[in-house]
C-alpha positions, 0 to 999 in steps of 0.5 A, a space after each residue: 427758491 427765490 422770492 417772487 418780485 414782479 418787475 413792474 412792482 405789482 407785489 408792493 406787499 411783499 413782506 418777508 422771506 424765510 428759508 423754504 417758506 415764502 409769504 406775501 401780503 396781497 392786500 395791495 396787489 393789482 395783478 388780476 388783469 393778467 388772468 383769462 376771462 374764463 378764470 373770472 367766469 369760474 370764480 363767479 360760480 362759487 356762490 352755487 352749491 359747491 365752493 371748491 370745485 369752481 375755484 379748482 377749475 379756475 386755478 387749473 386754467 393757469 397752473 396745475 393743482 390736484 387738491 383744494 381744501 377750504 378751511 375755516 379757522 376759528 379763534 382761540 385755539 379751537 379746531 378748524 373745519 373743512 367747509 369745502 374741498 375738491 380733487 381734480 381726479 377722485 380716487 375710487 376708494 379713497 377721499 384723500 382731501 378729507 382724510 388728510 384734513 381729519 389727520 390735520 385737524 386732530 393732530 397738527 393744526 396748532 403747529 401750522 404757520 397758517 394757524 398762527 398767521 390767521 390768529 394775527 390777522 384776527 387781532 388786527 383792525 384790518 382783518 376784513 381787508 388783509 389777504 395773505 399768501 403762504 407757500 410751504 414746501 414739505 421740507 418746512 413742515 416743523 413736525 416730522 410725524 405731520 410731514 410723514 403722515 400727510 405730505 410723504 404718505 400722500 406724496 405732496 411736495 408743497 402747499 400754497 395757501 391764501 388767507 383772508 377774512 370775508 367777515 370779522 367772524 370768518 377766517 378762511 384758508 384756501 389751500 392748494 396742493 399738487 401731486 409729486 408728479 407735477 413737482 414743486 410750484 415754480 417761481 413762475 407759477 407762483 407769480 401767476 397764481 398770486 393774484 388769485 388770492 385777492 380775487 378769491 377773497 373779493 368774490 367770497 366777500 361780495 357773494 357769500 358772506 355779505 348778505 345779512 338776511 338770506 332770502 328764499 334763494 340762499 345757498 347752503 354755503 350761506 346757511 353754513 356761515 350763519 350756522 357757524 356763527 349761531 351754533 358753533 357746537 355743530 360738527 362740520 357734517 351736522 352743519 352741512 346737513 342743516 344748511 342743506 335742509 334749510 335750502 329745502 333739499 330732501 334726505 336723498 338729495 343731501 345724501 348725494 350731495 355730500 356722498 353719504 348714505 341716507 341713513 347717515 344724513 338722518 343720523 346727523 340731522 337727529 344729532 344736530 337738532 338735539 344740539 340746537 334744541 339744547 340751546 333753545 334753537 329749532 327742531 324742524 326746517 321751517 323753524 330753522 330757516 326762520 331762526 337763521 334769517 330773522 335775527 
């Protein structure tokens, strides 16, 4: 596959190409003017309860994508967290995106070039401005078990990732996957999709992470960011439940929002409060909101 280069030199930050892998520095790109207004409108909705679905819908207006996974990569080799995900068509008895991430998180994330690139971004001064994109084809996967366990098992030909840090403490990968029926991302599709990386990063930075003190209308995503910084020992599910508790959602509402049973929500709430109390944190909703917003 050829390296993408725009004829009007909009991809000034093109860094390097490796066999079957393509990497772009998007920090200085200016290609968003070619995107439809409806795409921008979708992206402005990512401050709502769901982050991933508006992004997936926006991207599907310009190129077919079946799955999206938003992954938080902490420093120092800690396991990543899937903060949001979506599928264009959900399977009735399986949650493919979540299942694949759990396999990736438990077995393969240390081998992922995305992890290494984000580690490099974390060590550089411009970590809040840099935006990069990495296109990895199935043939690139360095570990045969990883390739077989996720890409071949789920029939995924490749992945396009946008990497950025909306704040110094938060490093995100927005991973796009398509099914084998669509085939690989073609060069023309990559050229159309690349401007989305900078745009998504800008929206995240301005709408989700910038507020230092959350008001009454704070979203669960904002509370999740705060919880990740203040209570890193919480699991992703415990953090998701606590964030929704902070917004005032009921147990039944949280269960519907997360797609789990109310009993599961109550179990996660109990575990989360136990961990928070162990570090001198809150044990009820009012104290939780105050703990997350005052300091």
